[in-house]
C-alpha positions as CSV (number, residue, x, y, z in Angstrom):
1,M,24.4,-6.7,-6.9
2,T,21.4,-8.5,-5.4
3,R,20.0,-11.3,-7.4
4,A,16.3,-11.7,-7.9
5,I,13.8,-14.1,-9.5
6,M,10.0,-13.7,-9.8
7,L,7.5,-16.6,-9.8
8,Q,4.4,-15.9,-11.7
9,G,1.5,-18.3,-12.2
10,T,-0.5,-19.4,-15.2
11,G,-3.5,-18.7,-12.9
12,S,-4.5,-18.1,-9.3
13,D,-3.9,-20.7,-6.6
14,V,-1.2,-22.5,-8.6
15,G,1.0,-22.7,-5.4
16,K,3.3,-19.7,-5.9
17,T,3.1,-18.7,-2.2
18,V,4.4,-22.1,-1.0
19,L,7.1,-22.3,-3.7
20,V,8.4,-18.9,-2.7
21,A,8.4,-19.9,1.0
22,G,10.2,-23.1,0.2
23,L,12.8,-21.4,-2.0
24,C,13.3,-18.8,0.8
25,R,13.9,-21.6,3.3
26,L,16.2,-23.4,0.9
27,A,18.3,-20.3,0.3
28,A,18.4,-19.5,4.1
29,N,19.5,-23.1,4.8
30,R,22.4,-22.5,2.3
31,G,23.5,-19.5,4.3
32,L,22.1,-16.8,2.0
33,T,20.5,-13.6,3.1
34,V,17.2,-14.0,1.3
35,R,14.0,-11.9,1.4
36,P,10.6,-12.4,-0.1
37,F,8.7,-9.7,-2.0
38,K,5.2,-9.4,-3.5
39,P,4.4,-6.1,-5.2
40,Q,0.7,-6.4,-4.8
41,N,-1.4,-8.8,-2.8
42,M,-5.1,-9.1,-2.4
43,S,-6.2,-10.8,0.8
44,N,-8.0,-10.1,4.0
45,N,-5.5,-12.4,5.8
46,A,-3.1,-9.7,7.1
47,A,-0.2,-9.7,9.5
48,V,1.6,-7.0,11.4
49,A,5.1,-6.7,10.2
50,D,8.0,-6.4,12.5
51,D,8.6,-2.8,11.5
52,G,4.9,-2.0,12.0
53,G,2.0,-1.8,9.5
54,E,0.1,-4.4,7.6
55,I,1.3,-7.0,5.1
56,G,-0.2,-10.1,3.7
57,R,0.1,-13.2,5.9
58,A,1.8,-15.0,3.1
59,Q,4.7,-12.5,3.1
60,W,4.9,-12.8,6.9
61,L,5.2,-16.6,6.4
62,Q,7.8,-16.2,3.7
63,S,9.9,-14.0,5.9
64,L,9.7,-16.7,8.6
65,A,10.9,-19.1,6.0
66,A,13.7,-16.8,5.1
67,R,14.6,-16.4,8.8
68,T,14.5,-12.6,8.4
69,P,12.4,-10.0,10.1
70,S,9.2,-9.1,8.2
71,S,8.8,-5.7,6.8
72,V,6.0,-3.6,5.2
73,H,8.2,-3.3,2.2
74,M,7.9,-7.0,1.5
75,N,4.3,-6.4,0.4
76,P,4.1,-2.7,-0.4
77,V,0.5,-2.8,-1.8
78,L,-2.1,-4.9,0.0
79,L,-5.7,-4.8,-1.2
80,K,-8.3,-5.8,1.4
81,P,-11.6,-6.6,-0.3
82,Q,-14.6,-5.1,1.6
83,S,-17.3,-5.4,-1.0
84,E,-17.9,-7.3,-4.3
85,N,-16.0,-4.7,-6.3
86,G,-14.2,-2.4,-3.8
87,S,-11.1,-2.7,-1.6
88,Q,-9.2,-0.9,1.1
89,I,-5.7,-0.1,-0.2
90,I,-2.8,-0.5,2.2
91,V,0.5,1.1,1.0
92,Q,3.7,0.3,2.7
93,G,1.8,-0.9,5.8
94,K,-0.7,2.0,6.2
95,V,-4.2,2.7,4.9
96,W,-3.8,4.8,1.7
97,G,-7.4,4.9,0.5
98,Q,-10.2,2.9,-1.0
99,A,-11.1,2.2,-4.5
100,K,-13.4,0.1,-6.7
101,G,-11.9,-2.1,-9.4
102,R,-12.0,0.4,-12.3
103,D,-10.8,3.3,-10.2
104,Y,-8.0,1.2,-8.9
105,Q,-6.7,0.6,-12.4
106,R,-6.2,4.3,-12.8
107,L,-4.2,4.4,-9.5
108,K,-1.7,1.6,-10.4
109,P,0.9,3.8,-12.2
110,Q,1.1,5.9,-9.1
111,L,1.4,2.9,-6.9
112,L,4.2,1.4,-9.0
113,E,6.6,4.0,-7.6
114,F,5.9,2.8,-4.1
115,V,6.5,-0.8,-5.3
116,L,9.8,0.0,-6.9
117,S,10.9,2.0,-3.8
118,S,10.0,-0.9,-1.5
119,F,11.8,-3.4,-3.8
120,A,14.9,-1.3,-3.5
121,T,14.6,-1.3,0.3
122,V,14.1,-5.1,0.4
123,S,17.1,-5.6,-1.9
124,E,19.5,-3.7,0.3
125,G,22.0,-6.1,1.9
126,A,20.3,-9.2,0.5
127,D,22.0,-11.9,-1.6
128,L,18.7,-12.9,-3.2
129,V,15.1,-11.6,-3.4
130,I,12.4,-14.0,-4.4
131,V,9.4,-12.2,-5.8
132,E,5.8,-13.6,-6.0
133,G,3.4,-12.4,-8.7
134,A,-0.4,-12.2,-8.3
135,G,-2.9,-13.9,-10.5
136,S,-1.5,-14.4,-13.9
137,P,0.4,-12.4,-16.6
138,A,-2.0,-14.0,-19.1
139,E,-4.7,-11.6,-17.9
140,I,-3.6,-9.2,-20.6
141,N,-6.7,-7.0,-20.1
142,L,-5.0,-5.9,-16.9
143,R,-1.5,-5.3,-18.4
144,P,-1.8,-1.5,-18.9
145,G,-0.4,0.0,-15.7
146,D,0.3,-3.5,-14.2
147,I,2.3,-3.6,-10.9
148,A,1.8,-7.2,-9.9
149,N,3.3,-9.2,-12.7
150,M,5.1,-8.2,-15.9
151,G,4.6,-4.5,-15.2
152,F,6.9,-4.9,-12.2
153,A,9.2,-7.5,-13.8
154,T,10.0,-5.3,-16.8
155,R,10.5,-2.1,-14.8
156,A,12.7,-3.8,-12.2
157,G,14.5,-6.1,-14.7
158,V,13.6,-9.3,-12.8
159,P,13.6,-12.6,-14.7
160,V,10.4,-14.6,-14.4
161,V,9.7,-18.3,-13.9
162,L,6.2,-19.4,-14.7
163,V,4.4,-21.9,-12.4
164,G,1.7,-24.2,-13.8
165,D,-0.6,-26.3,-11.7
166,I,-1.0,-29.7,-13.2
167,D,-3.5,-30.8,-10.6
168,R,-6.2,-28.6,-12.0
169,G,-5.7,-30.0,-15.5
170,G,-4.8,-28.1,-18.8
171,V,-1.3,-27.3,-17.7
172,I,0.2,-27.6,-21.2
173,A,-2.5,-25.3,-22.7
174,S,-2.0,-22.8,-19.9
175,L,1.7,-22.5,-20.4
176,V,1.6,-22.6,-24.2
177,G,-1.4,-20.1,-24.1
178,T,0.5,-17.7,-21.9
179,H,3.4,-17.8,-24.3
180,A,1.1,-17.1,-27.2
181,I,-0.7,-14.1,-25.8
182,L,2.2,-12.2,-24.2
183,D,3.8,-9.5,-26.2
184,D,7.5,-9.9,-27.2
185,T,8.8,-7.7,-24.3
186,D,7.0,-9.6,-21.6
187,R,7.7,-13.0,-23.2
188,A,11.4,-12.2,-23.2
189,M,11.3,-11.9,-19.4
190,I,10.4,-15.6,-18.9
191,S,13.4,-17.8,-18.4
192,G,11.6,-21.1,-17.9
193,Y,8.8,-22.8,-16.0
194,I,8.0,-25.1,-13.1
195,I,5.2,-27.8,-13.1
196,N,3.6,-27.8,-9.6
197,K,1.4,-30.3,-7.7
198,F,2.2,-33.4,-9.7
199,R,0.8,-36.7,-8.5
200,G,2.1,-40.1,-9.6
201,D,5.0,-41.2,-12.0
202,V,6.7,-38.0,-13.2
203,S,8.1,-39.9,-16.3
204,L,4.5,-40.0,-17.6
205,F,4.8,-36.2,-18.2
206,D,8.1,-36.4,-20.2
207,E,6.2,-36.0,-23.5
208,G,4.3,-33.1,-22.0
209,I,7.5,-31.3,-21.2
210,A,8.8,-32.0,-24.7
211,A,5.5,-30.5,-26.2
212,I,5.8,-27.4,-24.1
213,G,9.4,-27.0,-25.3
214,R,8.4,-27.3,-28.9
215,Y,5.7,-24.6,-28.6
216,T,7.5,-22.2,-26.3
217,G,11.3,-22.9,-26.3
218,W,11.2,-22.6,-22.5
219,P,13.2,-25.0,-20.4
220,C,11.5,-26.9,-17.5
221,F,13.1,-26.2,-14.2
222,G,11.4,-29.1,-12.5
223,V,8.3,-31.0,-11.8
224,V,7.3,-30.5,-8.1
225,P,5.1,-33.2,-6.5
226,W,2.1,-32.6,-4.4
227,L,3.7,-31.2,-1.3
228,K,2.1,-32.9,1.7
229,A,4.1,-30.8,4.1
230,A,2.4,-27.7,2.8
231,G,-0.7,-28.7,4.6
232,G,1.1,-27.8,7.8
233,L,1.5,-24.2,6.7
234,P,-0.9,-21.4,7.3
235,A,-3.1,-20.8,4.2
236,E,-3.1,-17.5,2.4
237,D,-6.3,-17.5,0.5
238,S,-9.9,-18.2,1.6
239,V,-10.3,-20.5,-1.4
240,V,-8.6,-23.1,0.8
241,L,-11.7,-23.1,3.0
242,E,-13.6,-24.8,0.1
243,K,-11.1,-27.7,0.1
244,L,-10.7,-28.6,3.7
245,A,-11.6,-32.1,4.7
246,R,-14.6,-32.6,6.9
247,G,-16.3,-35.3,8.9
248,S,-13.4,-36.7,10.8
249,G,-15.6,-37.7,13.8
250,A,-13.1,-36.4,16.3
251,A,-14.0,-36.0,20.0
252,L,-14.5,-32.2,19.9
253,K,-16.3,-30.5,17.1
254,I,-15.6,-26.8,16.5
255,A,-17.8,-25.0,14.0
256,V,-16.7,-21.9,12.1
257,P,-19.2,-20.0,10.0
258,V,-17.6,-18.8,6.7
259,L,-18.8,-15.3,5.9
260,P,-18.2,-13.5,2.6
261,R,-15.6,-11.1,4.1
262,I,-13.9,-13.5,6.5
263,A,-10.5,-12.2,7.6
264,N,-7.5,-13.7,9.2
265,F,-9.1,-17.2,9.2
266,D,-5.6,-18.6,9.7
267,D,-6.3,-17.9,13.4
268,L,-7.9,-21.4,13.2
269,D,-4.9,-23.2,11.7
270,P,-3.4,-24.4,15.0
271,L,-6.6,-26.3,15.8
272,R,-6.6,-28.3,12.5
273,P,-3.7,-30.6,13.3
274,E,-5.1,-31.6,16.7
275,D,-6.0,-35.3,16.5
276,D,-9.0,-35.0,18.8
277,V,-10.5,-31.9,17.2
278,E,-12.8,-31.7,14.2
279,L,-12.8,-28.2,12.7
280,V,-15.9,-27.7,10.6
281,F,-16.1,-24.7,8.3
282,V,-19.8,-24.0,7.7
283,R,-20.6,-22.7,4.2
284,A,-23.5,-20.7,3.0
285,G,-26.7,-22.8,2.8
286,E,-25.5,-25.1,5.6
287,R,-26.6,-25.1,9.3
288,L,-24.3,-24.8,12.3
289,P,-23.9,-28.4,13.5
290,E,-26.0,-29.2,16.6
291,D,-23.3,-31.4,18.0
292,A,-20.6,-28.7,17.9
293,A,-19.3,-27.9,21.4
294,L,-17.7,-24.6,20.4
295,V,-18.5,-22.1,17.7
296,V,-15.8,-19.6,16.7
297,L,-16.8,-16.4,14.9
298,P,-13.6,-15.3,13.1
299,G,-12.5,-11.9,11.9
300,S,-14.3,-9.9,9.3
301,K,-13.3,-7.1,7.0
302,S,-16.8,-5.7,7.1
303,T,-18.6,-6.5,10.4
304,I,-21.9,-4.9,9.6
305,S,-22.2,-6.5,6.2
306,D,-21.1,-9.9,7.4
307,L,-23.5,-9.6,10.4
308,A,-26.4,-9.2,7.9
309,D,-25.2,-12.2,5.9
310,F,-24.9,-14.2,9.2
311,R,-28.6,-13.5,9.9
312,A,-29.6,-14.2,6.3
313,E,-28.2,-17.7,6.6
314,G,-30.2,-18.2,9.8
315,W,-27.0,-18.7,11.8
316,D,-28.2,-16.2,14.4
317,R,-31.0,-18.7,15.3
318,D,-28.6,-21.6,15.2
319,L,-26.1,-19.8,17.4
320,A,-28.8,-18.9,20.0
321,A,-29.9,-22.6,20.1
322,H,-26.3,-23.7,20.5
323,V,-25.9,-21.4,23.5
324,R,-29.2,-22.7,25.0
325,R,-27.9,-26.2,24.7
326,G,-24.9,-25.1,26.8
327,G,-22.5,-24.6,23.9
328,R,-19.6,-22.1,24.0
329,V,-18.6,-19.3,21.7
330,I,-15.4,-17.4,21.0
331,G,-15.5,-14.3,18.8
332,I,-12.3,-12.8,17.4
333,C,-12.1,-9.2,16.2
334,G,-15.1,-8.7,13.9
335,G,-16.6,-11.9,15.4
336,Y,-16.3,-10.3,18.9
337,Q,-18.0,-7.1,17.7
338,M,-20.9,-9.2,16.3
339,L,-21.5,-10.9,19.7
340,G,-22.4,-7.6,21.3
341,R,-25.7,-5.8,21.6
342,K,-25.1,-3.0,19.0
343,V,-22.6,-2.0,16.4
344,H,-22.5,1.7,15.7
345,D,-21.0,3.3,12.6
346,P,-21.8,7.0,12.9
347,L,-19.2,8.0,10.3
348,G,-20.2,5.5,7.7
349,I,-16.8,3.8,7.7
350,E,-18.3,0.4,6.6
351,G,-21.0,1.9,4.4
352,G,-24.4,3.6,4.8
353,T,-25.8,1.7,7.9
354,A,-25.3,3.8,11.0
355,E,-26.4,1.2,13.6
356,V,-27.3,-2.5,13.7
357,D,-28.3,-4.9,16.4
358,G,-25.6,-7.4,17.3
359,L,-26.2,-11.0,18.3
360,G,-26.7,-10.0,21.9
361,L,-24.6,-12.7,23.5
362,L,-22.2,-10.2,25.2
363,D,-23.3,-7.1,27.0
364,V,-21.1,-4.8,25.0
365,E,-21.4,-2.3,22.2
366,T,-18.9,-1.3,19.5
367,V,-18.5,2.1,17.9
368,M,-16.5,2.1,14.6
369,A,-13.7,4.7,14.6
370,P,-11.5,5.9,11.7
371,E,-8.2,5.1,13.5
372,K,-7.1,1.5,12.9
373,T,-5.3,-0.4,15.7
374,V,-2.3,-2.3,14.1
375,R,0.2,-3.8,16.4
376,N,1.9,-7.0,17.5
377,S,1.1,-7.8,21.1
378,H,2.1,-9.9,24.1
379,A,-0.7,-10.9,26.4
380,V,-1.8,-13.2,29.2
381,S,-5.1,-15.1,29.1
382,A,-7.3,-13.9,31.9
383,E,-9.2,-17.2,31.8
384,Y,-6.2,-19.6,32.2
385,G,-3.3,-17.3,33.1
386,T,-1.3,-18.7,30.1
387,P,0.9,-16.5,27.9
388,L,-0.3,-15.3,24.6
389,S,1.3,-13.6,21.7
390,G,-0.5,-12.3,18.6
391,Y,-1.5,-9.2,16.9
392,Q,-4.3,-6.7,16.6
393,I,-5.7,-5.2,13.3
394,H,-9.1,-3.6,13.9
395,L,-11.3,-0.6,13.7
396,G,-13.7,0.2,16.5
397,V,-13.9,0.6,20.3
398,T,-15.9,-2.0,22.3
399,E,-17.2,-1.2,25.7
400,G,-19.8,-2.5,28.1
401,P,-20.4,-4.3,31.4
402,D,-19.0,-7.6,30.2
403,C,-15.7,-5.9,29.6
404,S,-15.2,-5.9,33.3
405,R,-14.4,-9.6,32.8
406,P,-11.7,-9.3,30.1
407,S,-10.6,-12.3,28.2
408,A,-7.0,-11.2,28.2
409,V,-4.5,-8.6,29.3
410,V,-2.9,-7.3,26.2
411,D,0.2,-5.1,26.4
412,G,-0.8,-4.3,30.0
413,A,-4.4,-3.4,29.2
414,A,-7.6,-5.3,29.5
415,D,-8.9,-6.7,26.2
416,G,-12.2,-8.4,25.3
417,A,-15.1,-9.5,27.3
418,V,-16.5,-12.7,28.9
419,S,-20.1,-13.4,29.7
420,A,-21.2,-13.9,33.3
421,D,-21.4,-17.6,32.9
422,G,-18.0,-17.8,31.2
423,R,-19.4,-19.5,28.0
424,I,-19.2,-16.5,25.6
425,V,-15.7,-15.0,25.0
426,G,-14.7,-12.1,22.8
427,T,-11.3,-10.7,22.0
428,Y,-9.4,-8.4,19.6
429,L,-6.3,-10.6,19.8
430,H,-5.5,-12.6,16.6
431,G,-3.3,-15.6,17.0
432,L,-5.0,-16.8,20.1
433,F,-4.9,-20.5,19.3
434,S,-1.2,-20.3,18.3
435,S,-0.3,-20.3,22.0
436,D,0.4,-23.9,22.9
437,P,-0.4,-23.4,26.6
438,Y,-3.6,-21.6,25.9
439,R,-4.8,-24.1,23.3
440,S,-4.0,-27.0,25.7
441,R,-6.0,-25.4,28.5
442,L,-8.9,-24.6,26.2
443,L,-9.1,-28.2,24.9
444,Q,-8.7,-29.6,28.4
445,S,-11.7,-27.5,29.5
446,F,-13.7,-29.6,27.0
447,G,-12.4,-32.8,28.6
448,L,-9.7,-33.5,26.2
449,Q,-6.3,-34.7,27.6
450,G,-3.0,-35.5,26.0
451,E,0.1,-33.6,25.0
452,R,-0.5,-30.8,22.5
453,R,1.9,-30.2,19.6
454,N,4.2,-27.2,19.4
455,Y,2.6,-25.3,16.7
456,A,5.5,-22.9,15.9
457,E,7.9,-25.9,15.6
458,S,5.4,-27.8,13.4
459,V,5.3,-24.8,10.9
460,D,9.1,-24.6,10.9
461,R,9.4,-28.3,10.2
462,A,6.9,-28.0,7.4
463,L,9.0,-25.2,5.8
464,D,12.1,-27.4,6.0
465,A,10.3,-30.3,4.5
466,V,9.0,-28.1,1.6
467,A,12.6,-26.9,1.0
468,D,13.9,-30.4,1.0
469,E,11.3,-31.5,-1.6
470,L,12.1,-28.5,-3.8
471,E,15.8,-29.3,-3.6
472,A,15.1,-32.9,-4.7
473,H,12.8,-32.1,-7.6
474,L,13.9,-28.8,-9.1
475,D,16.7,-28.8,-11.7
476,G,20.0,-28.8,-9.8
477,D,21.9,-26.6,-12.3
478,W,19.2,-24.0,-12.2
479,L,19.0,-24.1,-8.4
480,N,22.8,-23.7,-8.1
481,R,22.8,-20.7,-10.4
482,L,20.0,-19.1,-8.4
483,L,21.4,-19.9,-5.0
484,G,25.1,-20.0,-5.8
């Protein structure tokens, strides 16, 4: 019978995703067939699974950690926010519908059957399944019909380990408080807890562990230090954009405007470790930096709405000035659509606006269409002749004179557009910068020399380093029971 364990958090962003990835790699390194699973994810960072369809990028990373092909069943319900209170619902890789928050609550019992079916599929032939919760089981207002935390754990009979984030403070209260407000059935599912993101002398927390034990009776399965290697992994949640370091003063400054519905921003991750690149994420209320040599417009879950916000920030004027100064621009997916002359939405797919002016930097127009393109792709850069591999997840068809100069040939077909002077580039291909040869040639075109790192290898090394840290700091007896 397949073993399973579920990591739930005392709150959001406590580090569950990285811990699951690290445990998957640790199990794989011990020779186990291990698979990740997340019943419900909410993220506009999506990947195309190896069996087709959309899953959260985090589950794609966890499958990489587990050294197993990714599957839509690893993340059977993916919510992609497209407004303040509404999301597109992806079920087992395909668009299932849309719902606002209150309406979604009524749909969850129906979705639980998909979740349990996918969990059974993922479990087939596996030695171990490591499940990641969402948010926190302490959100007891969401407990009726829950499919993400205790609702799943109780139905599937999967024991739970709570994860508390000591870096944000209040970790004792968060663990003890979770114990206090759960009902008896849910509380009985918890077998212990992990303290995550500890800095300093761990012995200073001995009394904290004792106090948690007195109030809850739960054992501590380990105190995990701040995992520096996790910085080398793609980030799942856009909350990370608020925490990235700035102002390194590197030779090449690349600016990325952060829009409310930014999607697949991990496209930029391969640029962050480059020593001679300063990647600046520009927040609301800030200007696009005048000394940026390149501006990258990332993907968007709602092109028309984000285009309106782009203008409201005055970034359209900043971008026009950037181009007049000789600066270059790359638009990816929704960012590519924004660069054109018009975006048409005759069917109201993104809302009530039928047509908007684009930024006018590429002579193309986009028409939104109901059929979504979702596929992994192999490509060649038309600019540099270098190989590319990535994926496409987009709505809409883009055409116009600048498409006669494609930015790439994707699966044998022309993709994207390039301006006549070559300084404005648009593409639907996500993962562009992950190609080491392309990234090297791009940075060389800005006068940067030097050997570029192998991005895929750096991610793999980071996963091994996280696994090693977990093996060193988690309770050995508990790990051996889990992985034995």
